[in-house]
C-alpha positions in Angstrom: 99.4 115.2 104.4 101.9 116.8 106.7 103.1 119.1 103.9 99.5 120.2 103.1 99.6 119.1 99.4 96.6 116.8 99.8 93.7 117.9 102.0 91.5 114.9 101.2 93.2 111.6 100.5 90.2 110.4 98.6 91.2 112.8 95.7 94.7 111.5 95.4 95.4 109.9 92.0 96.9 106.7 93.5 94.3 104.3 92.0 95.2 105.6 88.5 99.0 105.3 89.3 98.5 101.7 90.5 96.5 100.8 87.4 99.3 102.2 85.3 101.9 100.0 87.1 103.6 102.7 89.0 105.4 101.4 92.1 103.6 103.4 94.9 104.9 103.1 98.5 104.0 104.6 101.8 107.1 105.9 103.5 107.9 108.2 106.5 109.3 111.6 105.4 111.7 113.4 107.7 110.5 111.7 110.9 112.5 113.9 113.1 111.2 117.1 111.6 107.5 116.0 111.5 107.7 114.1 114.8 106.6 110.9 112.9 106.7 107.6 114.8 106.0 105.2 111.9 103.6 104.5 109.1 100.9 102.3 110.7 98.3 105.0 110.9 99.2 106.1 107.3 98.3 102.6 106.1 95.0 102.8 107.9 94.2 106.2 106.4 95.0 105.1 102.8 93.2 101.8 103.2 90.1 103.6 104.1 90.5 106.6 101.7 91.6 104.7 98.6 89.4 101.6 98.8 92.3 99.3 98.7 92.2 95.5 99.2 94.7 93.3 101.0 96.5 92.6 97.7 97.0 96.3 97.2 98.2 96.8 100.7 100.7 93.9 100.4 102.1 95.4 97.1 102.5 98.8 98.8 104.5 97.2 101.5 106.7 95.3 99.0 107.2 98.4 97.0 108.5 100.1 100.2 111.1 97.4 100.6 112.0 97.4 96.9 112.7 101.2 96.9 114.2 101.4 100.4 117.6 103.1 100.7 119.5 99.9 101.6 121.6 97.3 99.8 120.0 94.5 97.8 121.0 91.8 100.3 119.1 93.6 103.1 116.1 94.1 100.7 116.1 90.4 100.1 116.1 89.7 103.8 113.3 92.1 104.5 111.2 90.7 101.6 111.6 87.2 103.0 110.8 88.3 106.5 107.7 90.1 105.3 106.5 87.3 103.1 107.0 84.7 105.9 104.7 86.8 108.1 102.1 88.0 105.6 
């Protein structure tokens, strides 16, 4: 939303993308440039706008780990950490 490409999250095609099996994730983009402090509020917005359930939210979180810019061992650790606390 910071870039202005989507003025209303309810019109985003994410439900179609998820149904097609596309790995969708919510990630901070250029936090220094946009003065971003995390993604918690982003998750609240998408939960409300896209009508997601907890299963969808969990998958978005796991996709974020899966596609993170880190090595596979760290991804494994993050996934285990996340699953232990979900």
